[in-house]
TITILO-738125 format. One record per atom (N, C-alpha, C): residue in three letters; x, y, z. Coordinates in steps of 0.02 Angstrom, whole numbers, plus 50000, padded with zeros to 5 digits. Each point is the difference from the previous one (the first is absolute). Example, Ala and Ser with C-alpha at 12.3 -4.5 7.8 and 13.67 -1.06 7.14 Angstrom:
2
ALA506604971650390ALA499555005950000ALA500455006050000SER499825005349964SER500425005950003SER499615005550037
//
This chain:
279
MET505864908250940MET500365006449992MET499765003549937ILE499835006350006ILE499765003949943ILE500595002849961LYS500034998349935LYS500555002249958LYS499795005049945ALA499345000549988ALA499755004749949ALA499315002450020ILE499875006449985ILE499355003050014ILE499755003649938PHE499374998749982PHE499705003249942PHE499395004150022PHE499945005949971PHE499465004650018PHE499575001749939ASP499354999550007ASP499555003249952ASP500115007650009ILE499815004049951ILE500115007250005ILE499395003750028ASP499485000749958ASP499425004050020ASP499634996650058GLY499885003750053GLY499654997250057GLY500444996150047THR500644999549983THR500474996050040THR500655003750013LEU500425000449950LEU500655003350007LEU499945007550010VAL499505003049967VAL499885007250008VAL499325001250032ASN499935005950030ASN499385001650034ASN499495003049952LYS499465002650026LYS499465002549957LYS500215006249960ASN500575003150020ASN500265005749962ASN500574998049954ALA500064993549988ALA500514997249955ALA500715001450025LYS500095000250066LYS500655001150030LYS500174994250047ALA500654998350002ALA500224994950048ALA500085003350068LEU499724996950051LEU500075002650068LEU500734999750021GLU500205004550045GLU500694999850025GLU500154993450035SER499504997350033SER500094993550034SER500134994549949THR499675000449941THR500104995149947THR500715000549973LYS500235006149987LYS500685001049975LYS500514997250049ARG499905001250064ARG500474997650051ARG499984992450004ALA499404997149998ALA499944992750004ALA500364996549942ILE499915002649940ILE500324997049941ILE500765000850005SER500235005850021SER500715001150007SER500314995250051LEU499664998950056LEU500254995550051LEU500014992849975ALA499494998149962ALA499984993249972ALA500564999049950GLN500115004849956GLN500534999449950GLN500694999850033ALA500085003550056ALA500644999950036ALA500184993150025GLN499484995750007GLN500114993150022GLN500094995349941GLY500005002749939GLY500094995949941GLY499354997349971ILE499435002450025ILE499364997849975ILE499845003649934ILE499824996249949ILE499815002949935ILE499315003250007CYS499935006249980CYS499365003550003CYS499795002349929GLY499384998649982GLY499775001949934GLY499255001149997VAL499765001949942VAL499285001049990VAL499724994249959ALA499374998550012ALA499614995449958ALA499365003749985THR499955002649939THR499485004849984THR499674998749932GLY499405002649992GLY499674999849936GLY500245005749955ARG500365004750028ARG500265005649962ARG500594997749956GLY500155004149949GLY500574998549958GLY500615003950021PRO500564999249964PRO500625003550018PRO499975007649988VAL499525002249960VAL499965007149982VAL499875004350062HIS500465004650013HIS499955004650057HIS499954996350067LEU500264993950003LEU499934996150061LEU500365003250060SER500575003049987SER500385003250054SER499585005250037GLU499635004049961GLU499565005150031GLU499424996650038GLN499754994549972GLN499434996750031GLN500174996650065ILE500644998250009ILE500214997050064ILE500365005250043ASP499905006449983ASP500285005550039ASP500764999650005LYS500314997749945LYS500724999749993LYS500344995550052LEU499664995150024LEU500304995250046LEU500554996049964ASN500534998650034ASN500574996549970ASN499904992450009LEU499634997049955LEU499844992950005LEU500474995849957ASP499964993450009ASP500484995549967ASP499724996549938VAL499354998749999VAL499724996149945VAL499285002349987PHE499784999349938PHE499365002949980PHE499594994949960VAL499474997750030VAL499534995449967VAL499425004449975THR499995001449935THR499515004849973THR499524996549953TYR499485003749980TYR499484997349956TYR499754993250024ASN499874999650066ASN499744993750030ASN500444994049982GLY500665001050002GLY500474994649991GLY500254998949930GLN499775004049952GLN500194998849930GLN500675003149981PHE500215005250036PHE500655002949988PHE500345001150067VAL500564996350010VAL500345000050065VAL500735001849988TYR500275004450042TYR500685002249989TYR500345002550065THR500654999950000THR500405003250052THR500275006549970LYS500445003350037LYS500305006149973LYS500484998449943ASP500194993749995ASP500514998149951ASP499754995949941GLU499454996350009GLU499794995449947GLU499274998150005ALA499734997749944ALA499324997449999ALA500024992650020LEU499534998150043LEU499974993050023LEU499434996249967ARG499485003549980ARG499434996849967ARG499685005149953SER499884997949939SER499685004349951SER499524995749959GLU499355000450017GLU499504995749968GLU499425004249973PRO500085002849941PRO499465004049970PRO499474995549969PHE499465003049976PHE499484996449965PHE500264997049935ALA499764994149983ALA500124997449933ALA499635004649950SER500265000549940SER499725004749952SER499274998749984ASP499814993649995ASP499304998649984ASP499535001650058THR500244999050061THR499595001850059THR499915007550004LEU500535003749988LEU499965007350001LEU499535002549946ARG500044997049942ARG499565001949945ARG499264998950019THR499864994650035THR499324998550022THR499765005450049ILE500435002150046ILE499825005150049ILE499855006649964VAL500435001849953VAL499915006349964VAL499354999949960THR499864994649966THR499384999449961THR499395000350046PHE500034996450055PHE499445000250049PHE499885007250022SER500535003650017SER499935006850026SER499725004749947ASP500214999149938ASP499745004349946ASP499274998449984VAL499844993749994VAL499324997949982VAL499505002250053HIS500204999550063HIS499545001650055HIS500105007150027HIS500435003849967HIS500125007050019HIS500175000650074ARG500504996250022ARG500194999750069ARG500565004950016GLN500025002050064GLN500545004250025GLN500554995450026ILE500595000349969ILE500544995450017ILE500675003449991MET500494997850040MET500695002449993MET500464994049989PHE500555001249964PHE500494994949984PHE500675002050031GLY500314995350036GLY500625001650034GLY500614996349972SER500505003949979SER500634997149978SER500535001550053LYS500624998349987LYS500545001350048LYS500095007550012ASP499905004049949ASP500185007150005ASP499415004849997SER499404997649986SER499445004749995SER499334996550010ILE499495004150010ILE499314997750006ILE499585004449954GLU499634996949954GLU499595003849952GLU499314996849994GLY499545003849973GLY499324997649989GLY499505005350017SER499494998050038SER499445004450017SER500245006350036SER499825005949973SER500185006350033SER499655000650067LEU499394997450005LEU499635000150063LEU500384996250054MET500264994249983MET500344995950049MET500705002750015ARG500325003249953ARG500655003250015ARG499905005650049PHE499445003649994PHE499835005250048PHE499914996950069GLY499694994150003GLY499894996750063GLY500634997650034GLN500564999749964GLN500644997950029GLN500365005750035LYS499775006149990LYS500335005750032LYS499894999750075LYS500515002350037LYS499974999550073LYS499395003450030TRP499845006049976TRP499445003650030TRP499344996849981ALA499984996849941ALA499394996449981ALA499904993950045LYS500554996850018LYS499964994250045LYS499755002150069LYS500205006050021LYS499755002550065LYS499245001049997LEU499765002649944LEU499285001049992LEU499644993350000ALA500324994849973ALA499684993449995ALA499844997150068ARG500345002350053ARG499854997550067ARG499295001750021PHE499715005249969PHE499335002150019PHE499454996849959LEU500204995849952LEU499504996349961LEU499714994450042PRO499354998649994PRO499714994450037PRO500294993449978ARG500064995150047ARG500284993549983ARG499594996449948ARG499365001449996ARG499574996949950ARG499845004949944PHE500505003749980PHE499925004849946PHE499754996549937PRO499495002849966PRO499714996649941PRO500465000349939VAL500514995849999VAL500505000249947VAL499694998549932THR499554995249997THR499704998249936THR499625005949969LEU499615003450041LEU499645005949976LEU500495005449978ALA500515001350040ALA500495005049982ALA500354998249935LYS500194993649993LYS500334997749939LYS499575001349939ASN499364998350004ASN499555001049944ASN499915007349982LEU499955004250051LEU499925007249989LEU500625003049967VAL500594998050026VAL500625002649971VAL500064997949927SER499834993749986SER500054997549932SER499515003649954ARG499395000850024ARG499475002749957ARG500115007349983PHE500265003950049PHE500055007149989PHE500715002649989SER500484995449993SER500695002149989SER500065003949934LEU500345005850004LEU500095004049940LEU500504996949952HIS500404995250028HIS500534997049960HIS499834992949979ARG499384998150008ARG499814993149983ARG500074998849925LYS500364994749983LYS500074997949930LYS500194992749999ASP499894996849944ASP500174993049993ASP500764999149998GLN500244994450026GLN500704998149997GLN500465005550027ARG499815003250053ARG500425005550026ARG500624997550034TYR500014993750024TYR500594997450034TYR500504996649953GLN499764997449944GLN500434995849958GLN500605003749972ASP499965006549996ASP500545003949970ASP500475003050053LEU499914998250063LEU500445002850052LEU500724997649989ALA500465004850005ALA500714998449990ALA500264995150052ILE499725000350061ILE500254995850054ILE499904992549985LEU499524998449957LEU499864993049985LEU500564996749959LYS500485003949977LYS500584997249967LYS500524997650051GLU499895001850064GLU500454998050054GLU499714994050036PRO500404996350039PRO499724994850042PRO499525003150052ILE499404997250005ILE499505002550047ILE499934994850056TYR500085002350061TYR500004995550058TYR499334999850037GLN499625005449996GLN499375000350036GLN499545005049967CYS499354998650003CYS499485004749979CYS499575001450061VAL499745006150004VAL499555001950054VAL499345002349969LEU499464996650017LEU499355001249969LEU499515002750051LEU499635005249981LEU499445002450041LEU499474994650000SER499874997050058SER499554994250001SER499754998650070ALA499354998650005ALA499704998150064ALA500164992750016LYS500004998350064LYS500144993150020LYS499494995149971SER499405002449987SER499474995849973SER500144997649929GLU500495003049967GLU500174998149932GLU500504994249995GLU500214997450056GLU500554995249999GLU499884994049954SER499424997050005SER499854994249958SER500005001849926PHE499725005749984PHE499985002449931PHE500705001049972LEU500445003050040LEU500685001249978LEU500384993549990LYS499894995250043LYS500344993649993LYS499784996449936GLU499375000949981GLU499764997049937GLU500315003549940GLN500055006650003GLN500255003949944GLN500764999549992LEU500354999450057LEU500735000150000LEU500264993950038PRO499934994149970PRO500154993750036PRO500744998950016ASP500455003549966ASP500724999050012ASP500285005250048CYS499565003050040CYS500215005350046CYS499834998350072HIS500385003150045HIS499854999550072HIS499785006850023PHE499505000250044PHE499705006350022PHE500105000750075THR500225005950020THR500085001450071THR499875007550010ARG499845001950061ARG499845007150011ARG500215002250070SER500115006550005SER500175003150064SER499485005150021ASN499475000749960ASN499455004650017ASN499374997649964PRO499425002750019PRO499384997749969PRO499875002749930TYR500425004649976TYR499855003849940TYR500364997649937THR500604997350009THR500394997749942THR500264993050012VAL500154996449946VAL500284993350005VAL500664999949962ASP500514996950031ASP500644999049967ASP499984993549960ILE500225000349938ILE500014994149956ILE500724998349984ILE500194993850016ILE500684997649986ILE499964993249966PRO500554997649971PRO499984993349970PRO499844994650051THR499664994849978THR499844994350043THR500654997250030GLY499974998350064GLY500584997250034GLY500415005150037GLY499835006449993GLY500375005350034GLY499675002050066SER500395002750045SER499755002750063SER500575003150039LYS499855003750051LYS500525002750044LYS500424994350029LEU499674994650020LEU500354994450030LEU500514997049951VAL499804999249938VAL500464997449949VAL500615004549993GLY499885006650000GLY500565004849996GLY500454999550061ILE499704999350058ILE500404999250062ILE500424993749996GLN499714994649976GLN500374993749995GLN500615000749955GLN499955004149947GLN500575001249957GLN500555003650038CYS499815004750042CYS500495003550043CYS500344995150047LEU499624995650029LEU500284995350049LEU500514995349968GLU499874998049938GLU500494995949964GLU500655003949991HIS499945006349984HIS500595004349989HIS500405000850064PHE499665001150055PHE500345001450064PHE500114993750043ASP499774994249975ASP500064993750036ASP499665000350069ILE499375001949998ILE499605000650061ILE499394995549994LEU499784997150055LEU499424995650001LEU499375004150011LEU499434997649975LEU499375003550008LEU499815000950073GLU500174995150041GLU499835000550072GLU500435005250036GLU500515002649966GLU500435005150029GLU499805007149978VAL499415000449970VAL499765006449971VAL499415002850040MET500015006650009MET499445003650029MET499715004549945ALA499345000649997ALA499685004449951ALA499445003950034PHE499935006349979PHE499495004550025PHE499515001849944GLY499355000150014GLY499525002049949GLY499345002050030ASP499555002549957ASP499365002450024ASP499414998349955SER500134997449939SER499454999149953SER500014993249966TRP499534999149953TRP499874993549970TRP500614997349962ASN500385004449968ASN500574997449962ASN500594998150045ASP499915000850066ASP500514997850048ASP499824993350032LEU499414997649986LEU499744994050035LEU500464994049992GLU500204998449939GLU500404994149987GLU500685000450035MET500335005749995MET500675000450030MET499964999850076LEU499505003150030LEU499944999850073LEU499844993050025SER499664996149958SER499804993250020SER500584995049995HIS500515001649959HIS500524995149986HIS500695001550030VAL500135006350016VAL500665001550030VAL500004997750073GLY500594999850030GLY500054997850069GLY499655004550049PHE500015006649985PHE499705004950045PHE499585005049960GLY499364998649994GLY499555004449963GLY499675004950047VAL500115006549988VAL499755005350045VAL499495004349963ALA499405000550028ALA499485004449972ALA500015006650038MET499935005449963MET499965006650032MET499335000750035GLY499975004450050GLY499375001150036GLY499455002749957ASN500195003249943ASN499525002749953ASN499834995249944ALA500234993750006ALA499904995049946ALA499274997849996GLU499834997249942GLU499354996849991GLU499954994250049GLU499384998650023GLU499914994750050GLU500244993249975GLU499894998749936GLU500224993749971GLU500764999250005ILE500365005549993ILE500734999950004ILE500224998950072LYS499665003150046LYS500174999150071LYS499924992750021LYS499484996849975LYS499884993050018LYS500544995449972ALA500305001849944ALA500504995849969ALA500705001150029ALA500095005650033ALA500675001850027ALA500144996350066LYS500644999450014LYS500204997050065LYS500005005150055TYR500025006349981TYR500015005350051TYR499685006349970VAL499625003650040VAL499705006349979VAL500315005650041THR500325004649967THR500335005650034THR499565006249999LYS500285005650020LYS499635006349998LYS499965002549927SER499645005349989SER499895002549932SER500625003349971ASN499965001749935ASN500555003449966ASN500085007250023ASP499545002550039ASP500065006750029ASP500194999850074GLU500094993950027GLU500124999250072GLU500624995750014ASP500525000949961ASP500644996550011ASP499934992549995GLY499564997649955GLY499864992949996GLY500614995749983ILE500425002249953ILE500584996149981ILE500504999650058TYR500135005650031TYR500475000150057TYR499744995550056GLN499365000450014GLN499714996050055GLN500074992549986ALA499884998049938ALA500044992849982ALA500714997450005LEU500485004049977LEU500704997950004LEU500244999750072MET499735004250042MET500144999650072MET499694993750029HIS499394998549980HIS499644994150025HIS500394993649986TYR500294999549940TYR500374994049981TYR500745000250020GLY500205005350034GLY500695000450023GLY500515001449945VAL499765002349942VAL500465001749946VAL500405006350019ILE499665004750033ILE500345006050025ILE499835000750074SER500375004150033SER499885001150072SER500175007150020
//
């Protein structure tokens, strides 16, 4: 019996225009009417989350890839970076002139280029970038010709006085080994080929979901999860019902127990119908 459902946001809960389909809204409403807990499991933070989920009335929020988890009433998990680990990330970013953002509970600050990339219309433009976009070349060009390039530009950010739950770095997949050497106390995950999410070691969407399950007294095998990208792989592999969207990466589809239609083709509604959650 399914008692909780978790949805990734981009490419899953919302369509390519960052809107929830009417069928998705109806499916979630029908599931909640049966007492099923519905929530998000996302790499995004709490900042402007209501707008990012198209104002859906959900029950629980697993944000920053599991590092900050909360209901409407209370925080269930809050695991920011240790101060020395955060200091290492900041120093690395300054020394190597990297484009990076830092996420706290209430704000996201850092690279102006990457903040621009978080805008809805910029994300729509990103759909037209090639999957093998030369991130390394772009990173070097941005660093070399930035009008605002200066040493230690991140160390004085006001946000660093707050608990930081996740950093987002402009980085090609080919840099993974290098990043692990430079930042050994961090875990790396991504939802696109262009940026990597950095969180404390031991964190993940699955860990955040498990914290929710303890709170609601639900077993992992009673959970369904929907996703489409690499940072969804672990949770889809471990929950009772892992569902990959039709637009998901092939690796994600192979790990899922069921592949539904795409996020533009009523995929969530179709999967819940398939499993008899709604009718």
